[in-house]
Every structure is written in C-alpha cells, then in structure tokens.
C-alpha positions as CSV (number, residue, x, y, z in Angstrom):
1,X,102.4,123.3,120.1
2,X,104.0,122.5,116.8
3,X,107.4,122.0,118.4
4,X,105.8,119.4,120.7
5,X,104.3,117.8,117.6
6,X,107.6,117.6,115.9
7,X,109.2,116.1,119.0
8,X,106.4,113.5,119.1
9,X,107.0,112.7,115.4
10,X,110.7,112.2,116.0
11,X,109.9,109.9,119.0
12,X,107.5,107.9,116.8
13,X,110.1,107.5,114.1
14,X,112.7,106.4,116.6
15,X,110.3,103.9,118.1
16,X,109.6,102.6,114.6
17,X,113.2,102.4,113.5
18,X,114.4,100.7,116.7
19,X,111.4,98.5,117.6
20,X,110.2,97.1,114.2
21,X,111.8,94.2,112.4
22,X,114.3,95.4,109.8
23,X,114.3,92.4,107.4
24,X,113.1,93.5,104.0
25,X,109.6,92.5,103.0
26,X,108.8,90.8,106.3
27,X,105.2,91.3,107.4
28,X,104.5,92.6,110.9
29,X,101.3,92.8,112.9
30,X,99.5,96.2,112.8
31,X,96.4,95.1,114.7
32,X,96.0,92.1,117.0
33,X,92.6,90.7,117.8
34,X,92.7,89.6,121.4
35,X,89.4,87.9,121.5
36,X,90.3,85.4,118.7
37,X,94.1,85.4,119.4
38,X,95.0,86.1,115.8
39,X,96.4,89.0,113.8
40,X,93.7,91.1,112.4
41,X,95.8,93.2,110.1
42,X,99.2,92.5,108.7
43,X,101.5,94.9,106.8
44,X,105.0,95.6,105.8
45,X,107.4,98.1,107.2
46,X,106.5,100.4,104.3
47,X,103.0,100.7,105.7
48,X,104.2,102.1,108.9
49,X,106.7,104.5,107.3
50,X,104.1,105.5,104.7
51,X,101.7,106.5,107.5
52,X,104.6,108.3,109.2
53,X,105.3,110.3,106.0
54,X,101.6,111.2,105.8
55,X,101.6,112.5,109.4
56,X,104.8,114.5,108.7
57,X,103.2,116.1,105.6
58,X,100.0,116.9,107.6
59,X,102.0,118.5,110.4
60,X,103.9,120.7,107.9
61,X,100.7,121.6,106.1
62,X,98.9,122.5,109.4
63,X,101.9,124.6,110.5
64,X,101.8,126.6,107.3
65,X,98.1,127.0,107.6
66,X,98.3,128.1,111.3
67,X,101.0,130.7,110.3
68,X,98.7,132.0,107.6
69,X,95.6,132.3,109.8
70,X,97.4,133.5,112.9
71,X,97.1,137.3,112.3
72,X,93.4,137.1,111.4
73,X,92.1,134.4,113.8
74,X,94.3,133.4,116.7
75,X,91.9,131.0,118.2
76,X,91.6,129.0,115.0
77,X,95.4,128.9,114.8
78,X,95.7,127.5,118.3
79,X,93.0,125.0,117.6
80,X,94.9,123.8,114.6
81,X,98.0,123.5,116.7
82,X,96.2,121.6,119.5
83,X,94.6,119.2,117.0
84,X,98.0,118.5,115.4
85,X,99.5,117.8,118.8
86,X,96.6,115.4,119.6
87,X,97.0,113.5,116.3
88,X,100.8,113.1,116.7
89,X,100.3,111.9,120.3
90,X,97.8,109.3,119.0
91,X,100.4,108.2,116.3
92,X,103.0,107.9,119.0
93,X,100.7,105.6,121.0
94,X,99.9,103.6,117.9
95,X,103.6,103.2,117.0
96,X,104.4,102.1,120.6
97,X,101.6,99.5,120.4
98,X,102.7,98.2,117.0
99,X,106.3,97.8,118.1
100,X,105.3,96.1,121.4
101,X,103.1,93.5,119.5
102,X,106.0,92.7,117.1
C-alpha cells in the first residue's frame, strides 16, 4: 500500500511540475467557483508544492508508524496504509484538477 502511495505522490509531483505555470510569483487558480464563474481561491506555486511537501512528510510518518505497529496490531497497520493510499489518491485528483483549471 505504501509503494502505491509513493507512486501516486510521484505522479502528483509530475503533474504539478508539468502542468502548472512555471513563471515565478505568478498566481494560479486553486479553486474555481462554477456558479459565479470566478476564481474562489488563488495561490502561488509555493502553495501547491508546500502541500505536496506536507503530504510527503505524512506518508513517511505513517510508514514509520505502520512499521512500528505491525508486529503488535496488523489490522491497524493495514488501516494506516489504506488511509495513506486514499489520501494520496485524493491529492492526485486535486493536482489534476488544479492543473486542468490553469
């Protein structure tokens, strides 16, 4: 499960590096409000890569936690792995949506 999470993180990073505008300091749309046809939330590229860094740290922390818990409680370790996989999948979906808007 953690190897799948890492692959999804790599895919998210590739989507971000390739799809987002690369000019320094240029804002891009993070959330677009379809009803009013305007950008609801703007941010810089640092916002996206900051969140990516947080997700990478979380995956590493969950991996260490799952390794520590595995011998005592296997179900909890698998639950941590499945939750990490779900969160990285959601981040991949969010990064694809952000790059498609921009």
